[in-house]
N, C-alpha and C positions, 0 to 999 in steps of 0.2 A: 281636374284639381291634383296636383302633387303630393306625396305624402307629407312633406313637412306643413302644408298647409291647410291640412285636415285639422279638426280641433279634437276627435279623439272620443268625446263621448258627449252622450244625447244629440246625436245626429239629425232628431228632428222626424223619426219613425210613427208619424202619425195618420190616420186616417183622413183622405179629403174623397171628394167625388168628383166623376168626371163622365161623360157622353160617351156610350159605348154602342155598340149593334151587335144584336145577339143574334149567333147564326145556331140557326133552328132547322131541320128538313124536313117541319111541319106546314105542308103549304097552306093550313087554314090561316095561318098564322101572319097579320098583316103588318104592312111594313110600319105602322106605326109602332108596333107591338112589337116590334123588334129596336125597335128604340131604346134604349133603356138609360137608367141613371146608376153604374157604379160606385163602390166604395172602394179605395185602394188606397196602399201604403206600400212604404219599400218596405222588404226584408230587414232585420236586423242581424248583426253580427256572428249570434249565433246560427240562426234562421240560415244564415248565408251558406256559414258551413256545411249545414246538413243539405240544403239544396243542390249547393254542387256537387257533395257525393252522391245524392238524390239521381243527379242527369247520368251519372255513371250506371247503365245496368241497373238501378233502382239499389244502389248501397244507401243502406243507413234505411229502408225501409223496417218499420217494428209490425210485427205480428203479436198477437195472442192468439192462443188455441182452446178449446177445452170440449167438453163432450154434454150435453144437456139430456138427463134420462126424464123423459116425461110421465104424467102418472100412470099404472096399468090400471086393470080391472084386479079385484082380491085372487089370487092362482094363476092369475094370465104374465104373458110374458111378453106380449106386444099390444100397440095400442092402434084405437081404431084410427082410419084411414081420415077419416071426417073430422076428429080432434087435431089430428098432426096438422092436418092443413088447416085449422082455424089457429093452431099454437103460430105456426110460422106467419100466417095472414097478420096476427097479432107483433111478430117480431118485426113486422116490414111496416106499421103502420108505427110502431115505436121508432123505429130509426129514420123514418123522414121523420119525428116529432121530435127525435133527439140532434136532426139538421140543423132543424129552424131554433133549437134553443141552445146551440153552439156551432154560429155562421160559420166558421174557419171550415166546418168538415164539407161547406159546399162552394168553397174558397178555392183558385186556381193560381196558378203563376207564371207570371210573362217577363220577356225583358220588358224595360223599361222603355221609352223613345228616348231615341237616337239624341235629339235636344236637351236629356236633362242628364245632368252630370252624377257624376260620382258620388254616391255617399260615401261609401267607403274606399281609400285609396287602391287603386288597380283593378280594383274589383268592378264587375259589370253590375249597374245595378236593375233589383229584379223586383219584381213588385206582387203584394196579393192582390185578389179584385175577387169581390163579392157583389153577384148581381143579384138583387134581391127579387126571388118568385113573382110574377105579377098575381096569382092566385093561388086557391089549396091543392090547385088538378095540375099547375105546373111545378108544384111543391112536391106533390105525390111523385108525377112522372121521373123528376131528379131523383129520388130516391129508390124509384123500381130499378132504374136500371143502374143503380150501385149495389144493390143486394143481387146475389147471383145464388140461385139454388142446384145441386148437384144431384142430380138422382144415380143411387145406383143400385148391383142386385148383387155384389160380394161383401164380404165384412165390412167394418166400419173404420177398424184402425187400420185398414190396406188403402180404404180407397182415400182414407185423409192424409196417409204417407205422399200417397201418389199428388194428391194437389199439391200438400209443402214441399215436396220436393221439386217438382217439375214447375208449379207457376209462384209460388209465396215465396222461394227462396233461391231458386235456382233459374238460367234460361232467361229468355226475354222478359221485359218487365211488362208484362200484357195484364197485370189486376190494377194496374195505378199509370197515372201519366199527370204530369207537373201540370198542363195545360189542360187537363180535361177531368182528372178525379183524383183526389190526393187521401181519401177513405174507403173502402169499401167490404161489402160481408158477403162471406160464402158459406150456404149452407148446404152439410153433406146428409143427404136423406138416404138412407138403406130402405129396403124394401121390406115391410111386416118389423119393422123394429122398433121399440119404444125411445132408442137412442138415436138424437141428432149432433152430427161433428158442426162445430160452430169456428169459423177464422175471421176475426176483424184485423185484417192488413191496413195501413194508414200512415203515410209520410210522417218522417221524425221531424220534417220543419214542422208540423202542428202540432206534434207528440210529444209527451214524455213516459215514462213507465207509470208513474203514479196517475196520469192521467186514464191511463189506457186500461187500468183495471178500475176506475170510477165511472168512465163512460161505459163499457158492460155492465156495472151497477145499476146503472141509470137505464142502461137499455130494457133487463128484464124488470126493472122497478115498473117502467111502465109497461112494458109487456104484459104483466101478470096484474097491473092496478083493474080492481072491480068496479073503479068508476069509470072507467072509460070501455066503452062499447068495443062489440067483435063485429065485423063484418056481415053481412045476411049473409051472403055467400065464399067462397072461400077465391080470393081472390087468383089469377092467374101468375105467375113469377117468370122472373130473369131467369133464364137457363146460363151456365156456367160454355155447354158445348157452343151455344147459340151467341156467346160474348167472343169466346176464343178464334170461333169460325167469322166473327163478322158479319152473325147474319143477323144479330138484335133487332127486332123490331120495338116499336111503338105498345106501351100495352093496351092489351083489348077489353081489359074493366075498368069500371070509372067507380071512383072515388061516391058514395052518395054524402049529398052537403052535409046534414047532420052530423055524420062520422068524420067525417073532416076538420068540421067546427069544433068538436069532442076532442078531439086529437091536436090543436093546435101545430098547423103544419106550416104556418107564416108567423111573423112579427110583423107587428104594428109600423110603420116608415118612422115614426117618431122615437121607437125602442130599438131600431137597429144598432145605433150607435156602441149604445150602453151593453152590447155585447161582442161587440168587437173587441180582441184582445191587441192590446202595445207591445211593440217590442220590449225584450228583458229591459233595456239601459235606459227605456222610458223611466223604470220605476228603481231606478239605482236613486241610493242618497244624493244629494247635492254634494260635491265636496267643498269643505271649507276652507278655498284658497285664499278669499279677500278678508280684512279687517272687518265686523260690525258698522251696519250704517253708522250709527250715531255711540260715539265711545261710552261707556260704563263705567261710573268712576269708581275708583278703588271704595271695596268695604272697610272701614276702621274697626279695629278691633274693639270692644268694649267689655266691660267688668258684669253690664246687666245689656244683653244686647235685645231688643225689642221680638215679641212674638211674632213675625209677619212673614208671609209666604216666601218661599226664596225667591229669587229675579227668574224669569221667564227667559231662555238660554237666547244667544245674539240672534238676528237672522241676519243671515250672511247674503251678500250678493253672489251671482253668478256668477264663475269664474268667466275672465275674459277668453279669447283665441289664444292669444301667446301665453295665457298660463297654462294652457290646455294642454298647449302644444311641448310644452318643456314638460308639463308632467306626463305625457305620453312616452316621451323622449329617455326621460329619468325611468318610466314603469320598466320598458323594451328594456334600459340597458341593465337593469337590476334582473329582471326575468331573463336574459338570457347570461348572468354571472350565475342564476343560482342553478340553473340546465346543466350549467359544467361543472356548476359543485356536489350536483346532488348527487346522493348514493345510486349506484349503478348495480342493477342485479347481474346473474350470470344471464346467457340466450339462453330461452328455453330451444331446445334442438327441433330443428327446421330438417323438412328434404330439401335437394338442391332443385334450385328454379331457374330459370332463365328470368335476366332483366328489360325491362320492366316486370313485378311479380305480377303472376295472370291475374284474371278477373276470378274473386273468391269461390272455390265450391263448397257450399255448405253444408253444414251438418248440423242438428242441435240436441245431441243426446242428454239424457232426463235422469240425474239421481234425485229421489225420493226417502227421506228419513224420517220414520214415523215417531221423532222427539220434535221435540222443540228449545232451540237455540237463543240467543243473544247474537244480533249482529257480530259483537266484538270479539264475541268467541268464534263466529263463523270465518272472521279473518283470520284470525288465529289456526284453526283448521286448515285454511285454503294455506295458508304460509305453511304448515309444518310439511303438508304432503306436495307443497313445491318442493322444499328442501329437497326432500326424497328423490321424486324427478331430475333433481338440478345434480344431486351427488349422483347420480347413475349415469349422467351426461358429460359431467364435468369432476371427476373422481380426484385429480389431481391438480385443481386451481384452487386460488387463494379464497380466504375469505370472502363474499361478495352479503350484504343483505338481501332480503327478500324485498321488493320495491312490489307494493299492491297501487294498481294508480284504482280510481272512484268518481264515475257521477253521483251528483247528488244533487237534489231538489236546491231551488235558488232562490223557491216562494219565500221561506221564512224571514229573506232579507230584503224583500221587495214592498217598496213603498206603495197604498193602495193605490192612490193617483200620482200622477207628474207633481214632480216637485215643484215645476216652473207656472204649472198652472191645473190649481189640486181639481177645479170647479168641472173639466172638463170630460164628458161620459165618457166609460171606458169600463171594460170586461175588469172583475176582480183577481187582479194574477196571484192571491191564495187558491181558487178554488178553479178558474177558468180551461177552456181547452186550449193550451199553447204549449208550445217546449218550453220548460221554464227551469234547465237542469246548469251548471255548472259543473267543473271539473276539480280533481287534487289529486294528492297521493301519500302515500305512508307508506312507512317499510319499517320492518319487524325481523327480527333473529333468525340468521337460517341456520338451523335446526334440526337435522336430519333426525330421525328417530322413528325405531321400527314397533311400529303396532301391533305386530303378531309376536313381538319378546314380552312375553308377560311381565318379565325382571323389568323392562322401562316402564310400566302399565304409571306405576305413578310419579315417575319423572316426568310421560307424556299429561300426564294432569297439569301437574305444577306448569310445565311448557305452555300450556295452551291457557293457563289462567293469567301469565303475565304476559303474556303476548296480546288477551284480550284487556287486558288495563293499560300496555303501551297502546296497543289503539286507541283505544278511547280517549288517552291521556293526547296525543295527537290529535285528533276530532274537536277534543274541548280549546284546543290551543288555535287551532284554524278556523273556528267557531266559533269565537269568544263575542258575547253577547254586547261588549261595547260598542258603542256607535263607530266612533274611530278605529278598531280594528277590524268590523267587518267592513268598511268604506274601503278601505286600502286593502285588503282580503278579494272583495268585489273588484276593484279596478285592477290585482294585479289577473284575475280570471278571466277579466275581461280582454286584457294585451293579451294573458296567453291562448283567448279564443282567436283572436283577431290573428296573431302568429300561424295557427294553426290552418286556418282560412286563407292566409296569405302561400301558405309552404304549399297546400292543395293546388294551387293557382299556379302553382308555378312562377311564381309573381313577388316573391318575399326580397325586401332586400339583403338581408344576412338568411339564403335558404342554406340548409342543411339536410341532411339523409343519410343520419343515424339508424343505424339497425333499432327498431323496439325492443326491449327487451321488459318491460314493467308490465304485466298480467292487468287487465281492466274487470276489476269484481265489483259490480256495480249489488250492493245490497238494500235492496226495497225494503225488505222488513216485514213490521206482522200486514198482511195484506187482509185478513179477517174485518179490520176495521174499515175497510174500499171495497170490499168485494163480499156478498152474501154468499151461500153455497145450496138456500132451499127461496123458492117462491113459489107462493100460491098459485094454484091453476084455478081458480075460481074464489068468490067471496064466500060463499056458502063451505067451501073444502080447506078453508085459511090456516085452519087451525090442526088438521091433521097432517102431520108428514107423508105419511105413503100416498095422499094424494096431493104432492106439490112437486115442480119439477126441482130436478136437483142436477146442481153443475160441478162437475169432479175435471180429473184429469188434464190439469189444465197447463202450460207451457206459454212463454214467452221469447220473444229472441227479435233478430235483426238479422238484414242481412248484411253479411259483414263486408266492409272496408276491403280495397284490392290490398293485401300485405299484411292485413291487421292479424291475422293467425287464429287467433283466439279470444273469445268476450264472455265472462261469467257472470248469470244473473242471480242472485236466489233470493229467497222470501219466504214469511210461513205463512201458511193458508190450510183452512180445514185441520188444523190438528198438526202438521207437515211439513216438514223443510223441503223444499224444492230446491235442487240447484241445476240451471239449465244452461250448458256446455255450448257455447256455438265456437265451433269448429269449420277454421279451413283445409279440407282433405288434402289440398293441391299443398299445403304447408305445413301442418303437423302430422308427425307420422301417431298411428293408431294404437299403440304400444303407450303412446303418452298420455294420450288421452283418458284410456283404461286407467293407468298408472295413476293419474292426477283425482279420478273419479273413486274409484276402489280407496285409494290412500285417505280422502275426507271419509269416506263412511265405515273404515276400520278406525280410523280417530277418533270419530263422533259414538262408534261402541265403545271404545275405549274410555272416555268422558264419562259415558252414561253409566259403566262397571261400579259397582263400590270397592272392587279389591283389585289387586293382582291377581 
């Protein structure tokens, strides 16, 4: 299929069934048990973009890190080993149950057969594959292999930093594999401590930032549910060191049938399809490119119009292939024109490097502010801090605005069911596990103001509020609620994502190699509505805060793309603002990172103060 022959939108990324042979080292598995029926579907454009990145040493793998404080006896500082093992065992069962509720967790990604044509022009077709487990034992074993426990004797923070630096963010991609595992839990257990370290590492192909928080909340809700039984004895756990050395064996602990049935580790065969998510473009509104099927007579004005209901909006026929080809050509032309005319920001200082850029050396410093600010005001503070960084780097440069890119949720724009077959079962795009984001950018004034100069305090407050209003106006314009604006916006973003995908593969018909200037800043917003901080440890202690599991010290980030430089994630949780800044230490100088983060903190303190 050539570029001009592709219809552009709604390429039919639907789930179908195919026969597969399961590869398993269990000698007890009969040949008949190895033959299965799997669910498969082609990856959508956005999924392809992140799958391509993920194949490059795990770029775009997402992680969430936090600590879990277990309840201790009054006046004590340690937790009983049996209690801790019971909690970890319940987390394992909750993880197995979560994988059943969200089958994309248990999917793998593979090349499509050679005889299948390209769904996306110039890009090899890749498929999701989900093989439903044959029974609860198989479902539990799969979950067991994807939750690793790391026992340490030293300090928890040091051990978590080592896991994050060596295995989550840098080095070989040892925790995930597109063809074997798209999501994994890692629990860090220090000896004689009431705290556990927690990592959820997940391929960006199947999840976005909002999904990660909701999934962690669902996991701990299940693990703390008083209606779900605990195992009669602590299970054995898969070990991180055994996984890294390739010596991970089969579980030696079997799950009692009555426990497995209570936790619902598998889905009924007829329920699977309703839990499988479709690609974003399957939920986009149909573009009304054709006239209505039946002409509507014009409404004649009258002095006394009858009180009748307004006619239903006309039903439009699906656009034809030639119309979609023209739409794609027009969209691409407009996109390239906008890119050439869009305001450019000054370059963030970078270290000298060879071409092409080396694999990112990731680090995620974190800034925490004990106050709450709106996302728009936080955008404004970031722009003011970045203005000071750029002034230091380019003291004599002409004026350029501050450009901030923003990945954001596409869920509010998606139809619950595919428009061309609304009766087809599928998961709900407003809440399912899937990557459902799109991209945009805003530009704010470049105003270098010194937060340490008390005489500028009032000017800083006014500039921050003006910047927040400007950001809000630009978001409102881009996310206009009327259907036509949203449809055109989605079509444009769809084209932008495809353009980036083709460029990353080196097959873009109109390639570009401009240095990235905009700082991507993702404002996730109020995470308290997605993730609780406390979960009861048992039913009779549910109302006692001191007897609850407490989540704290949270951090979220991704493996940066090669050459990306920096990526910022910000959210409000537990009464605090957390700013996580992903940094490639091979590209971004340390003083730039420190100046940007300390500037945000100092500016926030000026905003919070009452006077100069």
